[in-house]
ZAFIKOL-54922 format. One record per atom (N, C-alpha, C): residue number from 1; chain; residue in one letter; x, y, z. Coordinates in nm, 3 decimals, decimal comma. Layout:
! ZAFIKOL-54922
+------+-------+------+---------+---------+---------+
: resi : chain : resn :      px :      py :      pz :
+------+-------+------+---------+---------+---------+
:  NUM :     A :    a :       X :       Y :       Z :
...
+------+-------+------+---------+---------+---------+
//
This chain:
! ZAFIKOL-54922
+------+-------+------+---------+---------+---------+
: resi : chain : resn :      px :      py :      pz :
+------+-------+------+---------+---------+---------+
:    1 :     A :    m :   0,082 :  -0,120 :   0,000 :
:    1 :     A :    m :   0,000 :   0,000 :   0,000 :
:    1 :     A :    m :   0,086 :   0,126 :   0,000 :
:    2 :     A :    g :   0,199 :   0,120 :   0,071 :
:    2 :     A :    g :   0,285 :   0,238 :   0,078 :
:    2 :     A :    g :   0,331 :   0,283 :  -0,059 :
:    3 :     A :    g :   0,364 :   0,187 :  -0,144 :
:    3 :     A :    g :   0,409 :   0,222 :  -0,279 :
:    3 :     A :    g :   0,302 :   0,292 :  -0,359 :
:    4 :     A :    i :   0,179 :   0,245 :  -0,348 :
:    4 :     A :    i :   0,068 :   0,305 :  -0,422 :
:    4 :     A :    i :   0,038 :   0,445 :  -0,369 :
:    5 :     A :    t :   0,033 :   0,459 :  -0,236 :
:    5 :     A :    t :   0,003 :   0,591 :  -0,179 :
:    5 :     A :    t :   0,114 :   0,691 :  -0,209 :
:    6 :     A :    e :   0,237 :   0,643 :  -0,221 :
:    6 :     A :    e :   0,346 :   0,734 :  -0,257 :
:    6 :     A :    e :   0,337 :   0,776 :  -0,403 :
:    7 :     A :    l :   0,307 :   0,682 :  -0,491 :
:    7 :     A :    l :   0,293 :   0,717 :  -0,632 :
:    7 :     A :    l :   0,179 :   0,814 :  -0,656 :
:    8 :     A :    l :   0,071 :   0,798 :  -0,580 :
:    8 :     A :    l :  -0,045 :   0,885 :  -0,596 :
:    8 :     A :    l :  -0,033 :   1,017 :  -0,518 :
:    9 :     A :    e :   0,076 :   1,033 :  -0,446 :
:    9 :     A :    e :   0,098 :   1,152 :  -0,363 :
:    9 :     A :    e :  -0,021 :   1,179 :  -0,270 :
:   10 :     A :    v :  -0,060 :   1,075 :  -0,199 :
:   10 :     A :    v :  -0,167 :   1,089 :  -0,100 :
:   10 :     A :    v :  -0,123 :   1,194 :   0,003 :
:   11 :     A :    p :  -0,214 :   1,284 :   0,043 :
:   11 :     A :    p :  -0,175 :   1,393 :   0,133 :
:   11 :     A :    p :  -0,099 :   1,348 :   0,259 :
:   12 :     A :    m :  -0,137 :   1,234 :   0,315 :
:   12 :     A :    m :  -0,067 :   1,186 :   0,434 :
:   12 :     A :    m :   0,082 :   1,162 :   0,404 :
:   13 :     A :    q :   0,111 :   1,108 :   0,287 :
:   13 :     A :    q :   0,250 :   1,083 :   0,248 :
:   13 :     A :    q :   0,325 :   1,215 :   0,223 :
:   14 :     A :    v :   0,257 :   1,307 :   0,159 :
:   14 :     A :    v :   0,319 :   1,437 :   0,131 :
:   14 :     A :    v :   0,352 :   1,509 :   0,262 :
:   15 :     A :    i :   0,258 :   1,509 :   0,355 :
:   15 :     A :    i :   0,281 :   1,573 :   0,485 :
:   15 :     A :    i :   0,397 :   1,507 :   0,558 :
:   16 :     A :    g :   0,401 :   1,374 :   0,553 :
:   16 :     A :    g :   0,509 :   1,301 :   0,619 :
:   16 :     A :    g :   0,646 :   1,335 :   0,561 :
:   17 :     A :    m :   0,655 :   1,341 :   0,430 :
:   17 :     A :    m :   0,783 :   1,374 :   0,366 :
:   17 :     A :    m :   0,826 :   1,517 :   0,398 :
:   18 :     A :    k :   0,728 :   1,608 :   0,396 :
:   18 :     A :    k :   0,761 :   1,747 :   0,427 :
:   18 :     A :    k :   0,808 :   1,761 :   0,572 :
:   19 :     A :    s :   0,746 :   1,687 :   0,663 :
:   19 :     A :    s :   0,784 :   1,697 :   0,804 :
:   19 :     A :    s :   0,926 :   1,646 :   0,828 :
:   20 :     A :    l :   0,972 :   1,557 :   0,741 :
:   20 :     A :    l :   1,109 :   1,505 :   0,753 :
:   20 :     A :    l :   1,210 :   1,588 :   0,674 :
:   21 :     A :    g :   1,159 :   1,681 :   0,593 :
:   21 :     A :    g :   1,247 :   1,768 :   0,516 :
:   21 :     A :    g :   1,288 :   1,713 :   0,381 :
:   22 :     A :    y :   1,219 :   1,609 :   0,334 :
:   22 :     A :    y :   1,251 :   1,550 :   0,204 :
:   22 :     A :    y :   1,168 :   1,616 :   0,095 :
:   23 :     A :    p :   1,223 :   1,622 :  -0,029 :
:   23 :     A :    p :   1,145 :   1,677 :  -0,141 :
:   23 :     A :    p :   1,034 :   1,580 :  -0,179 :
:   24 :     A :    i :   0,925 :   1,634 :  -0,229 :
:   24 :     A :    i :   0,808 :   1,554 :  -0,263 :
:   24 :     A :    i :   0,835 :   1,461 :  -0,382 :
:   25 :     A :    y :   0,923 :   1,501 :  -0,472 :
:   25 :     A :    y :   0,947 :   1,417 :  -0,590 :
:   25 :     A :    y :   1,006 :   1,280 :  -0,554 :
:   26 :     A :    i :   1,061 :   1,266 :  -0,435 :
:   26 :     A :    i :   1,117 :   1,137 :  -0,394 :
:   26 :     A :    i :   1,007 :   1,033 :  -0,374 :
:   27 :     A :    l :   0,883 :   1,078 :  -0,353 :
:   27 :     A :    l :   0,771 :   0,985 :  -0,335 :
:   27 :     A :    l :   0,753 :   0,894 :  -0,456 :
:   28 :     A :    h :   0,766 :   0,948 :  -0,575 :
:   28 :     A :    h :   0,747 :   0,868 :  -0,697 :
:   28 :     A :    h :   0,852 :   0,759 :  -0,707 :
:   29 :     A :    f :   0,976 :   0,795 :  -0,677 :
:   29 :     A :    f :   1,084 :   0,697 :  -0,682 :
:   29 :     A :    f :   1,062 :   0,586 :  -0,579 :
:   30 :     A :    l :   1,032 :   0,624 :  -0,456 :
:   30 :     A :    l :   1,010 :   0,524 :  -0,350 :
:   30 :     A :    l :   0,889 :   0,437 :  -0,381 :
:   31 :     A :    g :   0,782 :   0,499 :  -0,430 :
:   31 :     A :    g :   0,662 :   0,422 :  -0,462 :
:   31 :     A :    g :   0,687 :   0,318 :  -0,569 :
:   32 :     A :    l :   0,754 :   0,358 :  -0,676 :
:   32 :     A :    l :   0,785 :   0,265 :  -0,784 :
:   32 :     A :    l :   0,879 :   0,155 :  -0,736 :
:   33 :     A :    a :   0,980 :   0,192 :  -0,658 :
:   33 :     A :    a :   1,075 :   0,094 :  -0,607 :
:   33 :     A :    a :   1,005 :  -0,009 :  -0,517 :
:   34 :     A :    k :   0,911 :   0,037 :  -0,436 :
:   34 :     A :    k :   0,839 :  -0,055 :  -0,348 :
:   34 :     A :    k :   0,751 :  -0,151 :  -0,428 :
:   35 :     A :    l :   0,683 :  -0,100 :  -0,530 :
:   35 :     A :    l :   0,599 :  -0,188 :  -0,612 :
:   35 :     A :    l :   0,683 :  -0,292 :  -0,686 :
:   36 :     A :    l :   0,797 :  -0,251 :  -0,738 :
:   36 :     A :    l :   0,886 :  -0,346 :  -0,804 :
:   36 :     A :    l :   0,943 :  -0,447 :  -0,705 :
:   37 :     A :    g :   0,972 :  -0,402 :  -0,584 :
:   37 :     A :    g :   1,021 :  -0,492 :  -0,480 :
:   37 :     A :    g :   0,919 :  -0,597 :  -0,441 :
:   38 :     A :    v :   0,794 :  -0,555 :  -0,428 :
:   38 :     A :    v :   0,687 :  -0,650 :  -0,396 :
:   38 :     A :    v :   0,672 :  -0,752 :  -0,508 :
:   39 :     A :    a :   0,677 :  -0,706 :  -0,632 :
:   39 :     A :    a :   0,667 :  -0,797 :  -0,746 :
:   39 :     A :    a :   0,782 :  -0,897 :  -0,745 :
:   40 :     A :    a :   0,902 :  -0,851 :  -0,715 :
:   40 :     A :    a :   1,018 :  -0,939 :  -0,712 :
:   40 :     A :    a :   1,006 :  -1,044 :  -0,602 :
:   41 :     A :    i :   0,954 :  -1,005 :  -0,488 :
:   41 :     A :    i :   0,941 :  -1,099 :  -0,376 :
:   41 :     A :    i :   0,829 :  -1,199 :  -0,401 :
:   42 :     A :    l :   0,715 :  -1,151 :  -0,449 :
:   42 :     A :    l :   0,600 :  -1,240 :  -0,465 :
:   42 :     A :    l :   0,608 :  -1,328 :  -0,589 :
:   43 :     A :    y :   0,659 :  -1,274 :  -0,699 :
:   43 :     A :    y :   0,651 :  -1,346 :  -0,825 :
:   43 :     A :    y :   0,787 :  -1,387 :  -0,882 :
:   44 :     A :    g :   0,893 :  -1,332 :  -0,826 :
:   44 :     A :    g :   1,026 :  -1,361 :  -0,881 :
:   44 :     A :    g :   1,073 :  -1,502 :  -0,851 :
:   45 :     A :    k :   1,136 :  -1,561 :  -0,950 :
:   45 :     A :    k :   1,189 :  -1,696 :  -0,931 :
:   45 :     A :    k :   1,340 :  -1,692 :  -0,908 :
:   46 :     A :    q :   1,399 :  -1,578 :  -0,929 :
:   46 :     A :    q :   1,543 :  -1,565 :  -0,909 :
:   46 :     A :    q :   1,571 :  -1,527 :  -0,764 :
:   47 :     A :    h :   1,648 :  -1,611 :  -0,697 :
:   47 :     A :    h :   1,676 :  -1,587 :  -0,556 :
:   47 :     A :    h :   1,753 :  -1,458 :  -0,533 :
:   48 :     A :    r :   1,845 :  -1,428 :  -0,621 :
:   48 :     A :    r :   1,925 :  -1,306 :  -0,604 :
:   48 :     A :    r :   1,838 :  -1,181 :  -0,614 :
:   49 :     A :    l :   1,742 :  -1,182 :  -0,706 :
:   49 :     A :    l :   1,652 :  -1,068 :  -0,720 :
:   49 :     A :    l :   1,568 :  -1,049 :  -0,594 :
:   50 :     A :    k :   1,521 :  -1,159 :  -0,536 :
:   50 :     A :    k :   1,445 :  -1,149 :  -0,412 :
:   50 :     A :    k :   1,532 :  -1,095 :  -0,299 :
:   51 :     A :    e :   1,656 :  -1,138 :  -0,293 :
:   51 :     A :    e :   1,745 :  -1,088 :  -0,188 :
:   51 :     A :    e :   1,769 :  -0,938 :  -0,202 :
:   52 :     A :    w :   1,784 :  -0,892 :  -0,325 :
:   52 :     A :    w :   1,800 :  -0,748 :  -0,348 :
:   52 :     A :    w :   1,674 :  -0,672 :  -0,308 :
:   53 :     A :    a :   1,559 :  -0,729 :  -0,336 :
:   53 :     A :    a :   1,433 :  -0,664 :  -0,298 :
:   53 :     A :    a :   1,422 :  -0,656 :  -0,146 :
:   54 :     A :    y :   1,453 :  -0,765 :  -0,078 :
:   54 :     A :    y :   1,451 :  -0,762 :   0,069 :
:   54 :     A :    y :   1,551 :  -0,660 :   0,122 :
:   55 :     A :    a :   1,668 :  -0,653 :   0,062 :
:   55 :     A :    a :   1,768 :  -0,555 :   0,105 :
:   55 :     A :    a :   1,716 :  -0,413 :   0,085 :
:   56 :     A :    g :   1,651 :  -0,390 :  -0,029 :
:   56 :     A :    g :   1,595 :  -0,257 :  -0,055 :
:   56 :     A :    g :   1,492 :  -0,217 :   0,048 :
:   57 :     A :    f :   1,402 :  -0,310 :   0,081 :
:   57 :     A :    f :   1,302 :  -0,281 :   0,184 :
:   57 :     A :    f :   1,367 :  -0,255 :   0,319 :
:   58 :     A :    t :   1,469 :  -0,332 :   0,350 :
:   58 :     A :    t :   1,537 :  -0,313 :   0,479 :
:   58 :     A :    t :   1,603 :  -0,176 :   0,485 :
:   59 :     A :    f :   1,673 :  -0,136 :   0,378 :
:   59 :     A :    f :   1,736 :  -0,004 :   0,376 :
:   59 :     A :    f :   1,632 :   0,107 :   0,384 :
:   60 :     A :    d :   1,523 :   0,091 :   0,311 :
:   60 :     A :    d :   1,416 :   0,191 :   0,311 :
:   60 :     A :    d :   1,357 :   0,207 :   0,451 :
:   61 :     A :    l :   1,327 :   0,095 :   0,514 :
:   61 :     A :    l :   1,264 :   0,100 :   0,646 :
:   61 :     A :    l :   1,360 :   0,150 :   0,753 :
:   62 :     A :    l :   1,486 :   0,106 :   0,749 :
:   62 :     A :    l :   1,583 :   0,157 :   0,846 :
:   62 :     A :    l :   1,608 :   0,306 :   0,824 :
:   63 :     A :    g :   1,607 :   0,349 :   0,699 :
:   63 :     A :    g :   1,620 :   0,492 :   0,669 :
:   63 :     A :    g :   1,503 :   0,571 :   0,726 :
:   64 :     A :    a :   1,383 :   0,513 :   0,718 :
:   64 :     A :    a :   1,265 :   0,579 :   0,774 :
:   64 :     A :    a :   1,277 :   0,590 :   0,926 :
:   65 :     A :    v :   1,320 :   0,482 :   0,990 :
:   65 :     A :    v :   1,339 :   0,485 :   1,136 :
:   65 :     A :    v :   1,440 :   0,594 :   1,172 :
:   66 :     A :    y :   1,553 :   0,593 :   1,104 :
:   66 :     A :    y :   1,658 :   0,690 :   1,132 :
:   66 :     A :    y :   1,609 :   0,834 :   1,111 :
:   67 :     A :    s :   1,538 :   0,856 :   1,001 :
:   67 :     A :    s :   1,488 :   0,991 :   0,971 :
:   67 :     A :    s :   1,392 :   1,040 :   1,079 :
:   68 :     A :    h :   1,303 :   0,953 :   1,122 :
:   68 :     A :    h :   1,208 :   0,993 :   1,226 :
:   68 :     A :    h :   1,279 :   1,020 :   1,359 :
:   69 :     A :    v :   1,372 :   0,935 :   1,395 :
:   69 :     A :    v :   1,444 :   0,954 :   1,522 :
:   69 :     A :    v :   1,525 :   1,083 :   1,518 :
:   70 :     A :    m :   1,596 :   1,107 :   1,409 :
:   70 :     A :    m :   1,681 :   1,226 :   1,400 :
:   70 :     A :    m :   1,601 :   1,355 :   1,391 :
:   71 :     A :    s :   1,476 :   1,346 :   1,346 :
:   71 :     A :    s :   1,393 :   1,467 :   1,340 :
:   71 :     A :    s :   1,306 :   1,482 :   1,465 :
:   72 :     A :    g :   1,328 :   1,395 :   1,564 :
:   72 :     A :    g :   1,256 :   1,407 :   1,690 :
:   72 :     A :    g :   1,117 :   1,345 :   1,689 :
:   73 :     A :    q :   1,085 :   1,269 :   1,586 :
:   73 :     A :    q :   0,953 :   1,205 :   1,575 :
:   73 :     A :    q :   0,963 :   1,059 :   1,622 :
:   74 :     A :    l :   0,985 :   1,041 :   1,750 :
:   74 :     A :    l :   1,008 :   0,907 :   1,802 :
:   74 :     A :    l :   0,886 :   0,817 :   1,788 :
:   75 :     A :    k :   0,767 :   0,871 :   1,808 :
:   75 :     A :    k :   0,645 :   0,790 :   1,794 :
:   75 :     A :    k :   0,631 :   0,737 :   1,653 :
:   76 :     A :    e :   0,661 :   0,820 :   1,554 :
:   76 :     A :    e :   0,647 :   0,781 :   1,414 :
:   76 :     A :    e :   0,751 :   0,678 :   1,372 :
:   77 :     A :    a :   0,859 :   0,664 :   1,450 :
:   77 :     A :    a :   0,963 :   0,567 :   1,417 :
:   77 :     A :    a :   0,920 :   0,424 :   1,450 :
:   78 :     A :    a :   0,816 :   0,409 :   1,531 :
:   78 :     A :    a :   0,773 :   0,275 :   1,575 :
:   78 :     A :    a :   0,722 :   0,190 :   1,458 :
:   79 :     A :    a :   0,640 :   0,248 :   1,372 :
:   79 :     A :    a :   0,582 :   0,170 :   1,262 :
:   79 :     A :    a :   0,689 :   0,116 :   1,167 :
:   80 :     A :    p :   0,782 :   0,198 :   1,117 :
:   80 :     A :    p :   0,884 :   0,140 :   1,029 :
:   80 :     A :    p :   0,977 :   0,043 :   1,102 :
:   81 :     A :    l :   0,994 :   0,061 :   1,233 :
:   81 :     A :    l :   1,076 :  -0,033 :   1,310 :
:   81 :     A :    l :   1,009 :  -0,170 :   1,316 :
:   82 :     A :    v :   0,879 :  -0,171 :   1,341 :
:   82 :     A :    v :   0,804 :  -0,297 :   1,343 :
:   82 :     A :    v :   0,805 :  -0,362 :   1,205 :
:   83 :     A :    l :   0,788 :  -0,282 :   1,100 :
:   83 :     A :    l :   0,791 :  -0,335 :   0,964 :
:   83 :     A :    l :   0,929 :  -0,390 :   0,927 :
:   84 :     A :    t :   1,034 :  -0,328 :   0,980 :
:   84 :     A :    t :   1,169 :  -0,380 :   0,958 :
:   84 :     A :    t :   1,183 :  -0,519 :   1,018 :
:   85 :     A :    i :   1,133 :  -0,536 :   1,139 :
:   85 :     A :    i :   1,139 :  -0,666 :   1,206 :
:   85 :     A :    i :   1,060 :  -0,770 :   1,127 :
:   86 :     A :    i :   0,942 :  -0,733 :   1,081 :
:   86 :     A :    i :   0,860 :  -0,826 :   1,000 :
:   86 :     A :    i :   0,932 :  -0,861 :   0,871 :
:   87 :     A :    c :   0,991 :  -0,762 :   0,806 :
:   87 :     A :    c :   1,064 :  -0,784 :   0,681 :
:   87 :     A :    c :   1,180 :  -0,882 :   0,704 :
:   88 :     A :    l :   1,254 :  -0,862 :   0,811 :
:   88 :     A :    l :   1,366 :  -0,951 :   0,840 :
:   88 :     A :    l :   1,318 :  -1,092 :   0,873 :
:   89 :     A :    l :   1,209 :  -1,102 :   0,947 :
:   89 :     A :    l :   1,154 :  -1,234 :   0,979 :
:   89 :     A :    l :   1,112 :  -1,309 :   0,853 :
:   90 :     A :    t :   1,041 :  -1,240 :   0,763 :
:   90 :     A :    t :   0,998 :  -1,307 :   0,641 :
:   90 :     A :    t :   1,118 :  -1,345 :   0,554 :
:   91 :     A :    y :   1,221 :  -1,261 :   0,555 :
:   91 :     A :    y :   1,341 :  -1,293 :   0,478 :
:   91 :     A :    y :   1,405 :  -1,421 :   0,532 :
:   92 :     A :    f :   1,425 :  -1,427 :   0,664 :
:   92 :     A :    f :   1,491 :  -1,544 :   0,721 :
:   92 :     A :    f :   1,406 :  -1,670 :   0,707 :
:   93 :     A :    l :   1,275 :  -1,657 :   0,716 :
:   93 :     A :    l :   1,189 :  -1,773 :   0,692 :
:   93 :     A :    l :   1,196 :  -1,819 :   0,546 :
:   94 :     A :    w :   1,199 :  -1,724 :   0,454 :
:   94 :     A :    w :   1,214 :  -1,759 :   0,313 :
:   94 :     A :    w :   1,348 :  -1,827 :   0,287 :
:   95 :     A :    r :   1,456 :  -1,771 :   0,345 :
:   95 :     A :    r :   1,589 :  -1,829 :   0,326 :
:   95 :     A :    r :   1,594 :  -1,971 :   0,382 :
:   96 :     A :    k :   1,532 :  -1,992 :   0,497 :
:   96 :     A :    k :   1,530 :  -2,125 :   0,558 :
:   96 :     A :    k :   1,457 :  -2,223 :   0,466 :
:   97 :     A :    n :   1,347 :  -2,179 :   0,408 :
:   97 :     A :    n :   1,269 :  -2,262 :   0,316 :
:   97 :     A :    n :   1,349 :  -2,293 :   0,190 :
:   98 :     A :    v :   1,419 :  -2,194 :   0,136 :
:   98 :     A :    v :   1,499 :  -2,213 :   0,015 :
:   98 :     A :    v :   1,615 :  -2,307 :   0,045 :
:   99 :     A :    d :   1,681 :  -2,289 :   0,159 :
:   99 :     A :    d :   1,794 :  -2,375 :   0,195 :
:   99 :     A :    d :   1,750 :  -2,519 :   0,210 :
:  100 :     A :    v :   1,632 :  -2,542 :   0,268 :
:  100 :     A :    v :   1,582 :  -2,678 :   0,286 :
:  100 :     A :    v :   1,554 :  -2,741 :   0,151 :
:  101 :     A :    k :   1,493 :  -2,664 :   0,060 :
:  101 :     A :    k :   1,460 :  -2,719 :  -0,071 :
:  101 :     A :    k :   1,585 :  -2,754 :  -0,151 :
:  102 :     A :    c :   1,693 :  -2,679 :  -0,131 :
:  102 :     A :    c :   1,813 :  -2,700 :  -0,209 :
:  102 :     A :    c :   1,904 :  -2,808 :  -0,152 :
:  103 :     A :    t :   1,877 :  -2,855 :  -0,032 :
:  103 :     A :    t :   1,960 :  -2,957 :   0,030 :
:  103 :     A :    t :   1,933 :  -3,092 :  -0,033 :
:  104 :     A :    p :   2,037 :  -3,160 :  -0,083 :
:  104 :     A :    p :   2,014 :  -3,293 :  -0,141 :
:  104 :     A :    p :   1,971 :  -3,394 :  -0,035 :
:  105 :     A :    v :   1,887 :  -3,487 :  -0,077 :
:  105 :     A :    v :   1,836 :  -3,587 :   0,018 :
:  105 :     A :    v :   1,926 :  -3,707 :   0,020 :
+------+-------+------+---------+---------+---------+
//
């Protein structure tokens, strides 16, 4: 949803970016990158592409946490922090599943 709301410049996203001091045009880049990342994770068959997508989400979310903390918005840092943990959990579960499938019997 974040990717779609960023591409559409939903007012909540615009206000959030302005409060952090970022230019509004960055919303389009982030929105497109998130949609491509979701596609890579859900539909991609290449493991390396999925790993890059997970890395991109991790960097994006950690950047959001850092930006909120450094701008004094500690409450707002909670959501991206929780999403970072979920992202890492799904990555490690996926890796565990891939490793099991690739192990010869």
